[in-house]
C-alpha positions in Angstrom: -56.9 -36.2 35.4 -59.7 -33.8 35.3 -61.4 -34.8 38.5 -62.4 -31.4 39.9 -63.9 -30.2 36.6 -65.5 -33.5 35.8 -67.0 -33.7 39.2 -68.9 -30.5 38.5 -69.8 -31.5 35.0 -70.9 -35.1 35.4 -72.6 -34.9 38.9 -74.8 -31.9 38.1 -78.0 -33.8 38.6 -80.8 -31.4 39.5 -83.9 -32.2 41.6 -86.6 -30.3 39.9 -90.1 -29.0 41.0 -93.2 -28.2 39.0 -94.8 -24.8 39.0 -98.4 -23.6 38.3 -99.8 -20.4 37.2 -102.0 -18.6 39.7 -105.7 -18.4 38.9 -107.0 -14.9 38.3 -108.4 -12.8 41.1 -110.7 -9.8 41.3 -107.7 -7.6 41.8 -106.4 -6.0 38.6 -102.6 -6.7 38.3 -100.1 -5.9 35.6 -99.6 -8.5 32.9 -97.0 -11.1 33.8 -93.6 -10.7 32.3 -93.5 -13.5 29.7 -90.0 -12.6 28.4 -88.0 -15.8 28.2 -84.6 -15.6 30.0 -81.4 -16.5 28.2 -81.1 -19.5 30.5 -84.5 -20.8 29.4 -83.7 -20.2 25.7 -80.6 -22.3 26.1 -82.7 -25.1 27.8 -85.2 -25.0 25.0 -82.5 -25.2 22.4 -80.9 -28.1 24.2 -84.1 -30.2 24.0 -84.7 -29.1 20.4 -81.4 -30.5 19.4 -82.0 -33.6 21.4 -85.4 -34.2 19.8 -83.5 -34.1 16.5 -80.2 -35.9 17.1 -80.7 -38.1 20.2 -80.4 -41.8 19.3 -83.8 -42.4 21.0 -85.3 -39.1 19.9 -88.8 -40.4 19.2 -89.1 -41.5 22.8 -88.9 -38.0 24.2 -92.4 -36.9 25.1 -93.9 -33.6 23.9 -94.6 -32.9 27.6 -90.9 -32.8 28.5 -90.7 -29.5 30.4 -87.1 -28.1 30.1 -87.9 -25.1 32.4 -88.3 -27.6 35.3 -84.6 -28.5 35.0 -81.7 -26.5 36.5 -79.5 -26.4 33.4 -78.6 -28.2 30.2 -76.7 -31.0 32.1 -79.8 -31.7 34.1 -81.8 -31.9 30.9 -79.3 -34.4 29.4 -79.7 -36.5 32.5 -83.4 -36.1 32.3 -83.7 -37.6 28.8 -81.7 -40.7 29.7 -84.8 -42.4 30.9 -86.2 -42.6 27.4 -83.3 -44.7 26.1 -85.3 -48.0 25.8 -83.4 -50.6 23.9 -84.8 -54.1 22.8 -83.4 -56.8 25.1 -82.8 -54.5 28.1 -85.2 -53.9 30.9 -83.9 -50.5 32.1 -82.8 -47.4 30.1 -79.4 -48.0 28.7 -78.2 -44.3 28.4 -76.1 -43.5 31.5 -73.9 -41.1 29.5 -75.6 -38.0 28.0 -74.4 -34.9 29.7 -73.7 -31.2 29.2 -70.7 -29.0 30.1 -69.8 -25.4 30.1 -67.7 -24.8 27.0 -64.7 -23.5 29.1 -64.7 -26.6 31.2 -65.0 -29.0 28.3 -62.2 -27.2 26.4 -59.8 -27.9 29.3 -61.0 -31.5 29.7 -60.8 -32.4 26.0 -57.4 -30.9 25.6 -55.9 -33.0 28.4 -55.3 -30.1 30.8 -56.0 -30.7 34.4 -55.7 -28.8 37.7 -55.4 -31.0 40.7 -52.8 -33.1 42.5 -52.7 -35.7 39.7 -53.3 -38.4 42.3 -55.8 -41.2 41.9 -56.6 -43.6 44.7 -58.4 -47.0 45.1 -59.2 -49.3 48.0 -57.5 -52.7 47.9 -59.8 -53.6 50.8 -61.2 -51.7 53.8 -58.4 -49.8 55.5 -56.0 -50.4 52.6 -56.1 -47.3 50.4 -53.6 -47.4 47.5 -52.3 -45.0 44.9 -53.6 -46.6 41.7 -52.4 -43.9 39.3 -50.2 -40.8 39.2 -50.0 -38.4 36.3 -46.2 -38.0 35.5 -46.3 -34.2 35.0 -48.6 -33.5 37.9 -47.6 -32.2 41.4 -47.9 -35.8 42.7 -45.8 -37.1 39.8 -43.1 -34.5 40.3 -43.1 -35.4 44.0 -42.1 -38.9 43.1 -45.3 -40.6 44.3 -45.8 -44.0 42.7 -48.6 -46.4 42.1 -48.9 -49.1 44.8 -47.9 -46.8 47.7 -50.3 -47.1 50.6 -51.9 -44.0 52.1 -52.0 -44.2 55.9 -52.8 -40.6 56.7 -54.5 -37.6 55.0 -53.8 -34.3 56.7 -54.6 -35.0 60.4 -56.9 -38.0 59.7 -55.8 -41.6 60.1 -59.3 -42.9 59.3 -58.5 -44.5 56.0 -61.7 -46.6 55.8 -64.8 -47.2 53.7 -66.8 -45.2 56.3 -64.6 -42.1 55.6 -64.8 -42.3 51.8 -66.4 -38.9 51.4 -63.6 -37.2 53.3 -61.0 -39.1 51.2 -62.7 -38.0 48.0 -62.8 -34.4 49.0 -59.2 -34.2 50.2 -57.7 -36.1 47.3 -59.7 -34.7 44.4 -61.3 -31.4 45.5 -58.6 -29.8 47.7 -56.0 -27.2 46.6 -53.5 -28.5 49.2 -52.9 -31.4 51.4 -50.4 -33.6 53.3 -50.3 -37.3 52.8 -48.4 -40.0 54.7 -47.4 -42.9 52.4 -46.1 -46.4 53.2 -43.7 -47.6 50.5 -43.2 -51.2 49.3 -39.9 -51.3 51.1 -41.6 -50.6 54.4 -40.4 -47.0 54.8 -42.8 -44.1 55.4 -42.8 -40.6 53.9 -44.9 -37.4 54.4 -45.5 -35.4 51.2 -47.3 -32.1 51.0 -49.0 -31.3 47.7 -50.5 -28.2 46.1 -52.8 -28.5 43.2 -51.4 -27.4 39.9 -52.1 -27.2 36.2 -50.5 -29.8 34.0 -50.9 -31.7 30.8 -51.9 -35.4 31.0 -49.8 -38.2 29.5 -52.1 -40.6 27.7 -49.3 -42.8 26.5 -48.2 -43.6 30.0 -45.7 -46.4 29.7 -44.2 -48.7 27.0 -42.0 -51.7 27.7 -40.7 -54.9 26.1 -40.6 -58.2 28.0 -39.4 -61.7 27.2 -42.0 -64.4 27.8 -40.3 -67.7 26.9 -39.5 -67.4 23.2 -41.9 -64.5 22.7 -41.1 -60.8 22.7 -44.0 -58.9 24.3 -44.8 -55.2 23.9 -46.6 -53.6 26.8 -48.5 -50.3 26.4 -50.3 -48.5 29.1 -52.8 -46.1 27.5 -54.8 -44.0 29.9 -57.0 -41.7 27.8 -58.1 -41.0 24.2 -58.3 -37.2 25.0 -55.6 -34.6 24.7 -53.6 -33.2 21.8 -54.3 -35.8 19.1 -51.2 -34.9 17.0 -48.9 -35.3 19.9 -50.5 -38.6 21.0 -50.2 -40.1 17.4 -46.6 -39.0 17.2 -45.9 -40.7 20.5 -47.7 -43.9 19.3 -45.5 -43.9 16.2 -42.4 -43.9 18.4 -43.8 -46.7 20.6 -44.6 -49.0 17.7 -41.3 -48.3 15.9 -39.7 -49.4 19.1 -41.8 -52.6 19.2 -41.0 -53.4 15.6 -37.2 -52.9 16.1 -37.3 -55.1 19.2 -39.0 -57.9 17.3 -42.2 -57.9 19.3 -44.5 -60.9 18.6 -47.3 -60.2 21.0 -48.8 -56.9 22.4 -50.5 -56.2 25.7 -52.6 -53.0 25.8 -53.4 -51.9 29.3 -56.5 -49.7 29.3 -57.8 -50.7 32.7 -58.3 -47.0 33.6 -59.1 -45.6 30.2 -62.6 -44.1 30.1 -62.5 -43.2 26.4 -62.3 -40.0 24.5 -61.9 -39.2 20.8 -63.1 -41.9 18.4 -60.5 -40.8 15.9 -57.7 -41.6 18.4 -59.2 -45.0 19.1 -59.2 -45.7 15.4 -55.6 -44.6 15.0 -54.4 -46.9 17.8 -56.4 -49.7 16.1 -54.5 -48.9 12.8 -51.2 -49.5 14.6 -52.3 -52.7 16.2 -54.2 -54.5 13.5 -52.4 -57.0 11.3 -51.3 -55.9 7.9 -53.7 -58.2 6.0 -56.6 -56.2 7.4 -55.6 -53.0 5.7 -58.6 -51.6 3.8 -61.0 -53.9 5.5 -64.0 -52.5 7.5 -63.1 -51.4 11.0 -66.5 -50.1 12.3 -69.9 -48.9 11.4 -71.5 -45.8 12.9 -75.3 -45.5 12.8 -77.4 -42.5 13.7 -81.2 -42.1 14.1 -83.5 -42.0 11.1 -83.2 -38.2 10.9 -79.5 -38.5 10.1 -79.2 -41.8 8.3 -77.2 -40.0 5.7 -74.4 -39.7 8.3 -74.1 -43.5 8.7 -70.6 -44.5 7.7 -68.2 -47.4 7.6 -64.6 -46.7 8.6 -61.9 -48.9 7.1 -58.5 -49.8 8.6 -55.5 -47.8 7.3 -52.6 -49.9 8.6 -50.1 -47.7 10.4 -46.5 -48.7 11.1 -44.9 -52.0 10.2 -45.6 -54.1 13.3 -47.5 -57.2 12.1 -48.9 -59.4 14.9 -51.8 -61.7 15.4 -52.0 -62.1 19.2 -53.4 -59.1 21.1 -54.1 -58.9 24.8 -56.1 -56.2 26.7 -56.0 -55.5 30.5 -59.3 -54.0 31.4 -61.7 -53.2 34.2 -65.1 -51.7 34.9 -63.4 -48.3 34.2 -62.6 -49.3 30.6 -65.3 -47.5 28.7 -66.5 -46.2 25.3 -63.7 -45.5 22.9 -61.6 -48.1 24.8 -64.3 -50.7 24.3 -64.6 -49.6 20.7 -60.9 -50.4 20.2 -61.4 -53.9 21.5 -64.6 -54.6 19.6 -63.2 -53.2 16.3 -60.1 -55.5 16.4 -61.9 -58.7 17.5 -62.8 -59.8 13.9 -59.2 -59.6 12.8 -57.0 -60.5 15.7 -56.6 -63.2 18.3 -57.9 -61.1 21.2 -57.8 -62.1 24.9 -59.0 -60.0 27.8 -57.9 -60.1 31.5 -59.2 -58.1 34.4 -62.9 -57.5 34.9 -66.0 -56.8 32.7 -65.8 -53.5 31.0 -68.1 -50.5 31.6 -70.5 -51.0 28.7 -70.9 -48.0 26.4 -71.3 -48.9 22.7 -72.6 -45.5 21.8 -71.1 -42.0 21.4 -71.9 -38.3 21.1 -70.6 -35.0 19.7 -70.2 -31.6 21.3 -73.1 -29.4 20.2 -72.8 -25.7 21.1 -75.8 -24.2 22.9 -75.1 -20.8 24.2 -72.0 -21.1 26.5 -72.6 -24.8 26.9 -71.9 -27.9 25.0 -74.5 -30.6 25.1 -73.7 -34.3 24.5 -76.9 -36.3 23.8 -76.0 -39.9 22.7 -76.1 -39.6 19.0 -74.7 -42.8 17.4 -74.1 -46.5 18.0 -71.1 -48.4 16.8 -70.6 -52.0 15.6 -67.6 -53.9 14.3 -67.3 -55.5 10.8 -69.3 -58.5 12.1 -72.2 -56.4 13.3 -71.2 -57.0 16.9 -72.0 -54.2 19.4 -74.8 -53.4 21.9 -72.6 -54.3 24.8 -74.5 -52.1 27.3 -73.7 -54.7 30.0 -70.0 -54.5 29.2 -67.6 -56.8 27.4 -66.7 -59.9 29.5 -63.1 -61.0 30.0 -61.4 -64.3 29.4 -59.9 -64.3 32.8 -61.1 -62.4 35.9 -58.0 -61.1 37.7 -58.0 -58.5 40.5 -56.1 -55.3 40.1 -52.6 -55.6 41.6 -52.8 -52.3 43.4 -49.7 -53.1 45.5 -47.5 -53.0 42.4 -46.5 -50.3 39.9 -47.3 -50.3 36.2 -44.8 -52.5 34.4 -44.0 -54.7 37.4 -44.1 -58.2 36.0 -45.4 -59.5 39.3 -48.5 -57.2 39.1 -51.4 -59.6 39.1 -53.0 -58.7 35.8 -49.8 -58.2 33.8 -48.3 -61.4 35.3 -51.5 -63.3 34.3 -51.2 -62.2 30.6 -47.4 -62.9 30.5 -48.1 -66.4 31.9 -50.7 -67.0 29.2 -48.3 -65.9 26.4 -45.5 -68.1 27.7 -47.5 -71.3 28.8 -51.1 -71.0 27.3 -52.5 -70.7 30.9 -53.4 -67.5 32.7 -51.8 -69.1 35.8 -52.7 -69.3 39.4 -53.5 -65.9 41.1 -52.2 -65.9 44.7 -55.2 -65.4 47.0 -53.1 -63.4 49.4 -52.5 -60.6 46.9 -56.1 -60.4 45.7 -59.1 -58.7 47.2 -60.7 -60.7 50.0 -63.7 -62.4 48.4 -66.1 -61.4 51.2 -65.3 -57.7 50.5 -65.3 -57.7 46.7 -68.8 -56.3 46.3 -68.4 -53.6 48.9 -64.9 -52.6 47.7 -66.1 -52.3 44.1 -69.0 -50.0 45.2 -66.7 -47.8 47.2 -64.1 -47.6 44.4 -66.8 -46.7 41.9 -67.3 -43.5 44.0 -63.6 -42.9 43.9 -63.6 -43.0 40.1 -67.0 -41.5 39.4 -65.5 -38.3 38.1 -63.5 -40.0 35.4 -64.6 -39.1 31.9 -66.3 -41.9 30.0 -67.2 -41.4 26.4 -66.7 -41.8 22.7 -66.5 -38.3 21.3 -66.9 -37.7 17.6 -65.9 -34.5 15.8 -68.1 -31.5 16.2 -70.7 -31.2 13.4 -73.4 -28.8 12.4 -76.8 -30.6 12.9 -79.0 -27.8 11.8 -81.2 -28.7 8.8 
């Protein structure tokens, strides 16, 4: 998890002010220094690229003043307001951003430096560990998803009202002590020091019995990292699924904010049924300046697993390359989705080098072979099921996994016990607070770097 770096990258929204030249006076003064600074040159280059490659480039006005913005990231945020799309009242671009090249290189390679701990409110006063990176300090300390946090350093105020404190101490601190309540009722104090570690995108793979069916379960947390290593790991997983005689597959991407389009495509190649080999997977379209880059990608079936029924566990944190995976497979598979409506990002971008920055103006849109896309409001699920934050990944009683297994076995998603779900009166407030707890997660569909100079 790259929370500290992403916090700096994705929250660099600058409040800008206008400036005027002073009118002349009777006092003779030296000519003003009109030499443009390197920072201003970088800003000018950022908007120049955006006027060329941005998906809604013709909407950016000539009067857009880059020098009124703090840095390239603020400029990328500034152009979002011009993303007017037919059928939508408000601008649809919530994604364009910029990052220092050094920060992005760490983020994109799957290198993080923090506790490796991710938290979520189940309801007010009930803060749970929702995710732990295995190779992180938290992972090595044995902390597990589902544990309840009752104390952070000296504070026992684990409430919505203290969310800013929680965010700072969990994601932005270099050290901290946490008190956890485990599922067995015991309590433990664990001190953590932030450390550098590699993330584990292929988080968990398991095989379950559901009646007469063999079910493969894959928890996939990010499409970033070392692509070759991730693909090699996927090959191992799907070989295991094939050997076990898997008939149905559940892909858990509830916390997957996206990443490389190429990795999303590769996972689709492993999942798609054999008869789709060579058929269109997706169509990418650029603005009119780059129509020559429009392309159709076809499936290249990977592995020998041949299934028809595919299930996705998703949430509002499921974004971009993850949504692309679902959308691309829908025309060819029997797809069911459980959880909550996805984030809504049917567009992508590329890193474009500008000085010591990369800018990421939205540059292309994607549709599947049926021409379906434009899901800026997210992809709806077949069954809304709360996140079972009191259970670890792979626990067959975890609400969302249990619901899918029930459907595979009986054809019904089953009854969700109200006592284990979020209190309905707190759902809206809890979601809003939890969005702040996940606002630093990367969300994007990243294509390979290209040279856009004409």
